[in-house]
C-alpha positions as CSV (number, residue, x, y, z in Angstrom):
1,M,-5.4,14.1,2.6
2,L,-2.7,11.4,2.3
3,S,-5.3,8.7,2.6
4,L,-6.8,9.7,-0.8
5,S,-5.5,8.1,-4.0
6,L,-2.6,9.8,-5.8
7,E,-4.9,11.0,-8.6
8,S,-7.5,12.4,-6.2
9,R,-4.8,14.2,-4.2
10,G,-3.4,15.9,-7.3
11,W,-6.9,17.2,-8.3
12,V,-7.6,18.4,-4.7
13,Y,-4.2,20.2,-4.6
14,V,-4.8,22.1,-7.8
15,L,-8.4,23.0,-7.1
16,V,-7.7,24.2,-3.5
17,L,-4.5,26.1,-4.6
18,Y,-6.3,27.9,-7.4
19,L,-9.3,28.7,-5.3
20,Y,-7.1,29.9,-2.4
21,C,-5.2,32.2,-4.8
22,F,-8.4,33.6,-6.2
23,L,-9.8,34.4,-2.8
24,L,-6.5,36.0,-1.6
25,H,-6.1,38.1,-4.7
26,R,-9.8,39.2,-4.6
27,F,-9.8,40.2,-0.9
28,L,-6.2,41.0,0.2
29,P,-5.7,44.7,0.0
30,P,-3.3,45.8,-2.8
31,W,0.0,47.3,-1.9
32,Q,-0.8,50.0,-4.4
33,S,-3.6,50.8,-6.8
34,K,-2.6,52.7,-9.8
35,P,-4.1,53.0,-13.2
36,G,-2.6,50.7,-15.8
37,Y,-1.5,51.2,-19.4
38,A,-4.5,49.4,-21.1
39,C,-7.9,51.1,-21.1
40,D,-11.4,49.8,-21.0
41,N,-12.8,50.0,-24.5
42,S,-16.3,51.1,-23.5
43,S,-15.4,53.9,-21.1
44,G,-11.9,54.7,-22.4
45,K,-10.6,54.9,-18.8
46,P,-7.3,53.2,-17.7
47,L,-7.9,49.8,-16.1
48,Q,-7.4,49.5,-12.3
49,Y,-5.3,46.6,-11.0
50,R,-5.0,44.9,-7.6
51,Y,-1.2,44.8,-7.1
52,N,-1.1,42.1,-4.4
53,A,0.6,39.2,-6.1
54,F,3.6,39.2,-3.7
55,Y,1.3,39.1,-0.7
56,V,-0.6,36.1,-2.3
57,L,2.7,34.3,-2.9
58,F,3.7,34.9,0.7
59,F,0.4,33.6,2.1
60,V,0.2,30.5,-0.1
61,T,3.8,29.3,0.3
62,G,3.7,30.2,4.0
63,S,0.4,28.3,4.5
64,L,1.8,25.2,2.7
65,Y,5.0,25.2,4.8
66,Y,3.0,25.6,8.0
67,L,0.6,22.8,7.2
68,S,3.4,20.5,6.2
69,S,5.5,21.1,9.3
70,S,2.8,21.4,11.9
71,T,0.1,18.8,10.9
72,E,0.0,15.2,9.8
73,Y,-2.6,15.8,7.1
74,F,-0.3,17.3,4.5
75,D,3.3,16.9,3.4
76,I,4.6,19.4,0.9
77,T,6.8,16.8,-0.8
78,D,3.5,15.1,-1.9
79,L,3.2,17.9,-4.5
80,M,6.1,16.3,-6.3
81,T,4.7,12.8,-5.8
82,C,1.4,13.9,-7.3
83,Y,3.1,16.0,-10.1
84,W,1.5,14.2,-13.0
85,A,-1.9,14.1,-11.4
86,M,-1.6,17.8,-10.8
87,C,-0.6,18.3,-14.4
88,R,-3.8,16.5,-15.5
89,A,-5.9,18.6,-13.2
90,A,-4.2,21.9,-14.2
91,F,-4.5,21.0,-17.9
92,T,-8.3,20.4,-17.5
93,T,-9.0,23.5,-15.4
94,G,-7.0,25.6,-17.8
95,L,-9.0,24.2,-20.7
96,A,-12.3,24.8,-18.8
97,L,-11.3,28.5,-18.2
98,S,-10.4,28.9,-21.9
99,L,-13.8,27.4,-23.0
100,F,-15.6,29.8,-20.6
101,L,-13.8,32.8,-21.9
102,F,-14.4,31.8,-25.5
103,C,-18.2,31.4,-24.9
104,R,-18.3,34.6,-23.0
105,G,-16.4,36.4,-25.7
106,I,-18.7,35.1,-28.4
107,E,-21.7,36.3,-26.4
108,R,-20.2,39.8,-25.8
109,Q,-19.1,40.0,-29.5
110,S,-22.7,39.4,-30.6
111,K,-23.7,42.4,-28.4
112,G,-21.0,44.6,-29.9
113,L,-19.0,44.8,-26.7
114,V,-15.7,43.4,-28.1
115,D,-12.9,45.7,-29.3
116,R,-11.8,44.1,-32.6
117,G,-8.7,46.3,-33.1
118,T,-5.2,44.8,-33.5
119,S,-4.1,46.2,-30.2
120,C,-6.2,47.5,-27.3
121,L,-6.8,51.1,-26.4
122,T,-4.1,52.5,-24.1
123,V,-3.4,55.7,-22.2
124,N,-1.4,56.9,-25.2
125,G,-4.6,58.2,-26.6
126,P,-6.3,57.5,-30.0
127,R,-4.9,54.5,-31.8
128,S,-3.3,54.5,-35.2
129,K,-5.3,53.4,-38.2
130,A,-3.4,50.1,-38.3
131,S,-3.9,49.5,-34.5
132,S,-7.7,50.2,-34.7
133,S,-8.2,48.1,-37.9
134,N,-10.6,45.1,-37.5
135,D,-9.2,43.2,-40.4
136,E,-6.9,40.9,-38.4
137,F,-9.7,40.0,-35.9
138,D,-12.3,39.5,-38.5
139,S,-10.1,37.2,-40.6
140,R,-9.6,34.7,-37.8
141,S,-11.4,31.3,-37.7
142,M,-13.2,30.1,-34.6
143,I,-10.3,27.9,-33.7
144,E,-8.0,31.0,-33.9
145,H,-10.4,33.0,-31.7
146,F,-10.4,30.2,-29.2
147,Y,-6.6,30.0,-29.2
148,C,-5.8,33.7,-29.2
149,G,-8.8,34.9,-27.3
150,I,-11.7,37.4,-28.1
151,E,-11.6,39.9,-25.2
152,W,-8.6,41.9,-24.3
153,N,-8.9,42.2,-20.5
154,P,-12.0,40.4,-19.2
155,T,-13.0,40.8,-15.6
156,V,-14.8,38.0,-13.6
157,L,-16.2,38.5,-10.1
158,G,-14.1,41.7,-9.7
159,V,-10.8,40.1,-10.8
160,D,-8.9,40.9,-14.0
161,V,-8.5,37.5,-15.6
162,K,-5.3,38.3,-17.4
163,M,-3.4,39.5,-14.3
164,F,-4.8,36.6,-12.2
165,N,-3.5,34.2,-14.8
166,Y,0.0,35.5,-14.3
167,L,-0.4,35.3,-10.5
168,I,-1.6,31.7,-10.6
169,G,1.2,30.6,-12.8
170,A,3.9,32.1,-10.6
171,V,2.4,31.0,-7.3
172,V,1.9,27.4,-8.3
173,L,5.4,27.3,-9.9
174,A,6.8,28.5,-6.6
175,C,4.9,25.7,-4.8
176,N,6.3,23.1,-7.2
177,V,9.9,24.4,-6.8
178,M,9.5,24.4,-3.0
179,S,8.2,20.8,-3.0
180,A,11.2,19.7,-5.2
181,L,13.7,21.5,-2.9
182,I,12.3,20.0,0.3
183,T,12.3,16.5,-1.4
184,H,15.9,17.0,-2.3
185,L,16.8,18.0,1.2
186,Q,15.0,15.1,2.8
187,D,16.7,12.7,0.4
188,S,20.2,14.0,1.3
189,D,19.8,14.4,5.0
190,Y,19.3,18.2,4.6
191,V,22.6,18.7,2.8
192,C,21.8,20.9,-0.2
193,S,23.8,20.3,-3.4
194,N,25.6,23.0,-5.3
195,A,23.4,22.2,-8.3
196,M,20.3,22.8,-6.3
197,Y,21.6,26.1,-5.0
198,A,22.4,27.1,-8.5
199,Y,18.8,26.4,-9.6
200,V,16.8,27.5,-6.6
201,I,18.5,30.9,-6.0
202,P,17.8,32.3,-9.4
203,M,14.4,30.7,-9.8
204,S,13.3,32.1,-6.4
205,W,14.6,35.5,-7.5
206,F,12.8,35.2,-10.8
207,I,9.4,34.5,-9.1
208,C,9.7,36.9,-6.2
209,E,11.1,39.8,-8.3
210,Y,8.5,39.3,-11.0
211,M,5.6,39.5,-8.5
212,W,7.1,42.4,-6.5
213,F,7.4,44.5,-9.7
214,E,4.0,43.4,-11.2
215,N,3.0,47.0,-11.8
216,V,5.8,47.3,-14.4
217,H,4.4,44.3,-16.3
218,V,1.1,46.0,-17.1
219,Y,3.0,48.0,-19.7
220,T,4.4,45.0,-21.6
221,Y,3.5,43.4,-24.9
222,D,1.1,40.8,-23.3
223,I,-1.2,43.4,-22.0
224,F,-1.9,45.6,-25.0
225,R,-1.2,43.1,-27.9
226,E,-2.5,39.7,-26.7
227,R,-6.1,38.8,-26.0
228,T,-7.1,36.5,-23.2
229,G,-7.8,33.0,-24.7
230,F,-6.5,29.5,-24.6
231,K,-2.9,30.5,-25.2
232,M,-2.7,32.8,-22.2
233,S,-5.2,31.0,-19.8
234,W,-4.2,27.4,-20.4
235,G,-0.6,28.5,-20.6
236,S,-0.7,30.2,-17.2
237,W,-2.8,27.6,-15.4
238,F,-0.9,24.6,-16.7
239,F,2.2,25.3,-18.9
240,Y,3.7,28.0,-16.8
241,P,3.7,26.4,-13.4
242,F,4.4,22.8,-14.5
243,F,6.8,23.3,-17.4
244,Y,9.0,26.2,-16.2
245,C,10.3,24.0,-13.3
246,I,11.5,21.3,-15.7
247,G,15.1,22.0,-14.9
248,I,14.8,21.0,-11.2
249,W,13.6,17.4,-11.7
250,P,17.0,16.0,-13.0
251,I,18.7,17.5,-10.0
252,V,16.2,15.9,-7.6
253,E,16.5,12.5,-9.4
254,H,20.3,12.6,-9.5
255,F,20.7,13.1,-5.8
256,Q,17.9,10.7,-4.8
257,Q,19.7,8.8,-2.0
258,P,22.3,10.0,0.6
259,N,25.5,8.2,1.0
260,S,27.3,7.2,4.2
261,S,29.3,10.5,4.4
262,N,26.1,12.5,4.7
263,R,26.5,14.0,1.2
264,P,24.2,13.7,-1.7
265,N,24.9,10.5,-3.7
266,G,26.4,11.2,-7.1
267,D,28.7,13.9,-8.5
268,D,27.9,17.5,-7.8
269,I,29.0,20.6,-9.6
270,T,31.7,22.7,-8.0
271,T,30.9,25.9,-6.0
272,A,32.6,27.9,-8.7
273,T,30.4,26.4,-11.4
274,A,27.3,27.0,-9.4
275,A,28.3,30.6,-8.9
276,A,28.9,30.9,-12.6
277,C,25.4,29.6,-13.4
278,V,23.9,32.1,-10.9
279,G,26.0,34.9,-12.3
280,L,24.9,34.1,-15.9
281,F,21.3,34.3,-14.7
282,F,21.8,37.7,-13.3
283,V,23.4,38.9,-16.5
284,G,20.2,38.0,-18.2
285,W,18.1,39.5,-15.4
286,V,20.0,42.9,-15.8
287,L,19.2,43.0,-19.5
288,T,15.5,42.1,-19.0
289,R,14.7,44.1,-15.9
290,G,17.0,47.0,-16.9
291,A,15.3,47.3,-20.3
292,N,11.8,47.1,-18.9
293,L,12.5,49.7,-16.2
294,Q,14.2,52.1,-18.6
295,K,11.1,52.0,-20.9
296,F,8.8,52.4,-17.8
297,S,10.8,55.3,-16.4
298,W,10.8,57.1,-19.8
299,R,7.3,56.5,-21.0
300,H,5.4,56.6,-17.7
301,Q,7.6,58.5,-15.3
302,K,9.0,61.0,-17.9
303,Q,12.5,60.6,-16.6
304,K,15.2,62.1,-18.9
305,T,17.9,59.7,-17.7
306,F,18.2,56.1,-16.6
307,L,21.1,54.9,-14.5
308,G,22.9,58.1,-15.5
309,I,22.4,57.6,-19.2
310,Q,20.5,60.1,-21.3
311,N,17.2,58.7,-22.6
312,E,17.4,59.3,-26.4
313,T,14.6,58.6,-28.8
314,I,14.0,58.6,-32.6
315,P,12.7,62.0,-33.6
316,H,8.9,62.4,-33.6
317,S,8.4,59.2,-31.5
318,Q,8.9,57.7,-28.1
319,L,11.1,54.9,-29.5
320,L,14.1,54.6,-27.2
321,C,17.4,54.2,-28.9
322,S,19.9,54.6,-26.0
323,G,21.0,52.6,-23.1
324,F,19.6,49.0,-23.1
325,W,17.3,49.9,-26.1
326,G,20.3,51.0,-28.1
327,M,21.7,47.4,-27.9
328,A,18.8,45.6,-29.6
329,R,15.2,46.3,-30.4
330,H,14.1,43.6,-28.0
331,V,17.1,43.2,-25.7
332,N,14.7,42.3,-22.9
333,Y,14.0,39.0,-24.8
334,C,17.7,38.3,-25.0
335,G,17.8,38.6,-21.2
336,E,14.9,36.2,-20.8
337,I,16.7,33.6,-23.0
338,I,19.9,34.0,-21.1
339,Q,18.0,33.4,-17.8
340,G,16.4,30.3,-19.2
341,L,19.8,29.0,-20.3
342,A,21.2,29.6,-16.8
343,L,18.3,27.7,-15.2
344,A,18.9,24.8,-17.5
345,L,22.6,24.4,-16.9
346,P,22.6,23.1,-13.3
347,G,20.4,20.1,-14.2
348,Y,22.3,19.4,-17.3
349,L,25.8,19.7,-15.7
350,V,25.0,17.5,-12.8
351,S,22.9,14.8,-14.6
352,G,23.8,15.0,-18.3
353,S,20.1,15.2,-19.2
354,Y,19.2,17.5,-22.1
355,V,15.6,17.9,-20.8
356,P,16.3,21.2,-19.0
357,F,17.2,22.8,-22.3
358,L,13.6,22.6,-23.4
359,Y,13.0,25.6,-21.2
360,P,15.3,28.1,-23.0
361,L,14.3,26.5,-26.3
362,Y,10.7,27.4,-25.5
363,Y,11.8,31.0,-24.9
364,I,13.6,31.2,-28.2
365,L,10.6,30.0,-30.1
366,L,8.3,32.3,-28.2
367,F,10.3,35.4,-28.5
368,V,11.4,35.0,-32.2
369,G,7.7,34.7,-33.1
370,R,6.7,37.6,-30.9
371,D,9.5,39.8,-32.3
372,I,8.3,39.2,-35.9
373,D,4.8,40.1,-34.9
374,D,5.8,43.2,-33.0
375,D,8.0,44.3,-35.8
376,K,5.1,44.0,-38.2
377,A,2.8,46.0,-35.9
378,C,5.4,48.7,-35.3
379,R,6.1,49.0,-39.0
380,E,2.4,49.6,-39.7
381,K,2.1,52.0,-36.8
382,Y,5.2,54.1,-37.3
383,G,6.0,53.8,-41.0
384,K,9.2,55.6,-42.1
385,I,10.0,56.4,-38.4
386,W,10.3,52.7,-37.8
387,D,12.6,52.3,-40.8
388,H,14.8,55.0,-39.3
389,Y,14.7,53.2,-35.9
390,V,15.8,49.9,-37.5
391,S,18.7,51.7,-39.1
392,V,19.8,53.1,-35.8
393,V,19.2,49.9,-33.8
394,P,19.8,47.1,-36.4
395,Y,19.7,44.1,-34.1
396,R,16.4,42.4,-33.2
397,I,17.1,40.4,-30.0
398,V,20.8,39.5,-29.6
399,P,23.2,42.5,-29.8
400,G,25.7,42.0,-32.5
401,I,24.3,38.7,-33.7
402,Y,20.5,38.8,-34.4
């Protein structure tokens, strides 16, 4: 493999990784198989998912580590060497998938097989008039259909494309982080810096925890409100795995060479600062995971309390207004932004580079726009009930501020 040119290696890595992930996801048994939240628009039955993302993550990263440590044909640090070549390959494959889904969607639409509502059919039963309206879909141009997508939850060769997109993004992100970590360790005679600890610990938790609880994510905004198009497919195949790790590169570059005392060259952050960064990340994680689990426990497990707190709702609705959801209407978004900030800080503090802050900035832009869209959809769906909810929970994302 190492005898190939850098560009060729990058393409081979991407194509092999993506194919390997597909085969594992398609044929590894799921750790559970429960109906989801979204329904098939033709049958009206809940979609069935293969919850095996954590197994796929384990097999892929384990395979790469084994090949790197036991053979001379592959070195895992070469993923970092071929980073930009891999970016070009992932950009192209994500674009190809988007074009395929667009053409497939056009064909299915011509046959009347596409649900044109503003949100997909869910297990909650018949949709509201606003949710089933075709106006939004019909008003879009071809470019908008390509970007946003045409089908809600397409299936290809027995695999739900939307769920596979999330899996691909997380697994390849983990591979990139692992490559950068091992590069860092080799450059510093296997003495890991505090800055790298402060980044790798929360990022590893972010990836593993996300994939372990993947069943919870089938009830989130992405599933019932976003179609599967360029935004989601190209985003998951290219942007997610190659942009989300942007905070680790300044750390690797800063500690490029070891010094004579067997410590990484250059100033490191203190242990206390590293611990503070990790602590900040988990503050955000508690907000995000806590909010998502509270909603999941209330709506789909019918639990009356969560963490000892009574689940309270706005009358005549399922809109939670207690616990995490009493803090802000999208407090989970606040948690995601805090996690992004925590992952940017180690790279900035150790190198002075502002590049890592592109990661939390992306989250801010993403979630503010998503909040506005969700607010509009909920106002159309709930009417005066939503106005009452806004008066009870006035803050959108950041409690006490916004």
